[in-house]
C-alpha positions in Angstrom: 0.0 0.0 0.0 2.8 2.4 0.9 4.6 1.6 -2.4 1.4 2.3 -4.4 0.9 5.6 -2.5 4.6 6.6 -3.1 4.3 5.7 -6.8 1.1 7.8 -7.1 2.7 10.8 -5.4 5.8 10.6 -7.7 3.6 10.5 -10.8 1.6 13.4 -9.4 4.6 15.6 -8.8 6.2 14.4 -12.1 3.1 15.6 -14.0 3.3 19.0 -12.5 7.1 19.3 -13.1 6.6 18.3 -16.7 3.8 20.9 -17.1 6.0 23.5 -15.4 8.8 22.8 -17.8 6.6 23.0 -20.8 8.3 25.6 -23.1 5.0 26.9 -24.5 3.6 27.6 -21.0 6.9 29.3 -19.9 7.0 31.5 -23.0 3.4 32.5 -22.6 4.0 33.4 -19.0 7.0 35.5 -20.0 4.9 37.4 -22.5 2.3 38.1 -19.7 5.1 39.2 -17.3 6.5 41.7 -19.9 3.1 43.1 -20.5 2.5 43.5 -16.8 5.7 45.5 -16.5 4.4 48.2 -18.9 1.8 49.7 -16.5 4.3 49.8 -13.6 6.9 51.5 -15.8 4.3 54.1 -17.0 3.4 54.7 -13.3 7.1 55.3 -12.4 7.6 57.6 -15.4 4.5 59.5 -14.4 5.9 60.1 -11.0 9.2 61.4 -12.5 7.2 63.6 -14.8 5.1 64.9 -11.9 8.3 65.9 -10.1 9.5 67.8 -13.2 6.2 69.6 -13.3 6.3 70.6 -9.6 9.9 71.9 -10.0 8.9 73.9 -13.1 6.1 75.5 -11.1 8.4 76.3 -8.2 10.9 77.8 -10.7 8.2 79.9 -12.2 7.0 81.1 -8.7 10.6 81.9 -7.6 11.2 84.0 -10.8 8.0 85.9 -10.1 9.0 86.5 -6.5 12.4 87.7 -7.6 10.9 90.2 -10.0 8.5 91.3 -7.3 11.2 91.7 -4.6 13.5 93.4 -7.0 10.8 96.0 -7.8 10.1 96.5 -4.1 13.7 96.9 -3.2 14.2 99.6 -5.9 11.0 101.3 -4.8 12.1 101.4 -1.2 15.5 102.8 -2.1 13.8 105.5 -4.2 11.5 106.3 -1.3 14.5 106.6 1.0 13.4 103.6 3.1 16.7 101.8 3.3 15.4 99.7 6.1 12.7 98.2 3.9 15.0 98.0 1.0 17.4 95.9 3.1 14.6 93.6 4.2 13.5 93.1 0.6 17.1 92.6 -0.5 17.6 89.8 2.1 14.4 88.1 1.0 15.5 88.5 -2.6 18.8 86.9 -1.9 17.0 83.9 -0.2 14.6 83.5 -3.2 17.5 83.6 -5.6 19.2 80.9 -3.6 16.0 78.8 -3.6 15.7 79.4 -7.4 19.2 78.2 -8.0 18.6 75.1 -5.9 15.3 74.4 -7.7 16.8 74.9 -11.1 19.5 72.3 -10.2 16.9 69.9 -9.1 14.8 70.6 -12.2 17.8 69.8 -14.4 18.3 66.5 -12.6 14.6 65.7 -12.8 14.5 66.5 -16.5 17.5 64.3 -17.1 15.9 61.5 -15.1 12.7 61.9 -17.1 14.6 61.7 -20.4 16.4 58.6 -19.2 13.2 57.0 -18.1 11.7 57.6 -21.5 14.8 56.2 -23.2 14.6 53.1 -20.9 10.9 52.7 -21.7 11.6 53.0 -25.4 14.3 50.4 -25.2 12.1 48.1 -23.1 9.2 48.3 -25.5 11.5 47.5 -28.5 12.9 44.6 -26.6 9.5 43.5 -25.4 8.1 43.5 -29.0 11.2 41.6 -30.2 10.9 38.9 -27.5 7.1 38.7 -27.9 7.5 38.1 -31.6 10.3 35.6 -31.0 8.3 33.8 -28.3 5.2 33.6 -30.5 7.2 32.1 -33.4 8.8 29.7 -30.9 5.4 28.7 -29.6 4.2 28.1 -33.2 7.2 26.0 -33.9 6.7 24.0 -30.7 3.1 23.3 -31.5 4.0 22.2 -35.0 6.8 19.9 -33.6 4.3 18.4 -31.2 1.8 17.7 -34.0 4.6 16.2 -36.0 5.6 14.0 -33.0 2.0 12.8 -32.8 1.9 11.9 -36.5 5.3 10.1 -36.2 4.0 8.1 -33.1 0.9 7.1 -35.1 3.0 6.1 -38.2 5.4 4.0 -36.0 2.4 1.9 -34.9 1.9 0.5 -38.4 3.7 -2.9 -38.9 4.3 -2.8 -42.6 6.7 -5.7 -42.6 4.1 -8.0 -40.9 1.4 -7.0 -43.3 3.7 -7.5 -46.3 4.6 -11.0 -45.1 1.0 -12.0 -44.7 0.2 -10.4 -48.0 2.9 -12.3 -49.9 1.8 -15.6 -48.3 -1.8 -15.1 -49.2 -0.9 -14.1 -52.8 1.3 -17.2 -53.1 -1.5 -19.5 -51.9 -4.0 -17.9 -54.3 -1.5 -18.4 -57.2 -0.9 -22.0 -56.2 -4.6 -22.7 -56.0 -5.2 -21.0 -59.3 -2.5 -23.0 -61.0 -3.8 -26.3 -59.6 -7.4 -25.5 -60.8 -6.1 -24.5 -64.2 -4.2 -27.8 -64.5 -7.2 -29.8 -63.4 -9.3 -27.9 -66.0 -6.8 -28.7 -68.7 -6.8 -32.4 -67.8 -10.6 -32.5 -67.7 -10.8 -30.8 -71.1 -8.2 -33.3 -72.4 -10.3 -36.2 -71.2 -13.5 -34.8 -72.8 -11.6 -34.3 -76.1 -10.3 -37.9 -76.0 -13.7 -39.3 -75.3 -15.2 -37.2 -78.2 -12.5 -38.5 -80.5 -13.1 -42.1 -79.5 -16.8 -41.7 -80.1 -16.3 -40.2 -83.5 -13.9 -43.0 -84.3 -16.5 -45.6 -83.3 -19.2 -43.8 -85.4 -16.9 -43.8 -88.4 -16.2 -47.5 -87.9 -19.9 -48.3 -87.7 -20.6 -46.2 -90.7 -17.8 -48.0 -92.6 -19.2 -51.4 -91.6 -22.7 -50.4 -92.7 -21.4 -49.2 -96.1 -19.5 -52.5 -96.6 -22.6 -54.5 -95.7 -24.7 -52.5 -98.1 -22.2 -53.3 -100.9 -22.4 -57.0 -99.9 -26.2 -56.9 -100.1 -26.0 -55.2 -103.5 -23.5 -57.8 -104.6 -25.8 -60.7 -103.3 -23.2 -61.9 -100.9 -25.4 -61.6 -97.8 -29.2 -61.3 -97.5 -30.7 -58.0 -96.3 -32.1 -59.6 -93.1 -28.7 -61.0 -92.2 -27.3 -57.6 -92.8 -29.7 -55.9 -90.3 -29.2 -58.7 -87.8 -25.4 -58.4 -88.0 -25.7 -54.6 -87.7 -27.8 -55.0 -84.6 -25.3 -57.5 -83.1 -22.5 -55.1 -83.8 -24.3 -52.2 -82.1 -25.0 -54.4 -79.1 -21.4 -55.5 -78.9 -20.3 -51.9 -79.0 -22.6 -50.9 -76.2 -21.4 -53.8 -74.1 -17.8 -52.7 -74.6 -18.6 -49.1 -73.6 -20.5 -50.2 -70.5 -17.6 -52.5 -69.5 
């Protein structure tokens, strides 16, 4: 019982291993995996793009603030309010520093976005190439499996055994045909010989009758004797035939 259970489990796991190692199934799963990566890649690229957009907005805001603070600083100086001009100048300096930092981050973000787009382009080209290659491989695998089934079926036909039986039956038929033809020839030969014998007997009887007629005409024998002799001759012939 334990051996039967062990054998069953081995066959069970062997079946799943063979299915897992099926090239067609693996290639189809690879195609699905590559297609699943596209939405995740688009989401990552969208996050990079969003960062670029936010930095561009910050840059625009800082530039506006710089223009505004520059105008306020100049107005305060013209109004003789150096204290306000100094306050605006300090703020202007901070905003310029923030703008420079933002522009540096924006440059990096734009480079990251361009690189992400390049990676996506390369990935899509590679995905299309591998998908096309996988589909062709799957088609070849299915064709090879069909050819294997056809080969397995063809290998089941025992042509040599059929040929041997065929030759034996043909030989028997030829022997039977030859024997029957020989018997027919012999039978026909016997019929022809009997016919010849009968014709010879008829000719002899006819010749005897002609001779007897000549004897009657010549007066050697009487007509009644001729008829009686002829009847005896016929009876003797029939006796010989029955014997």
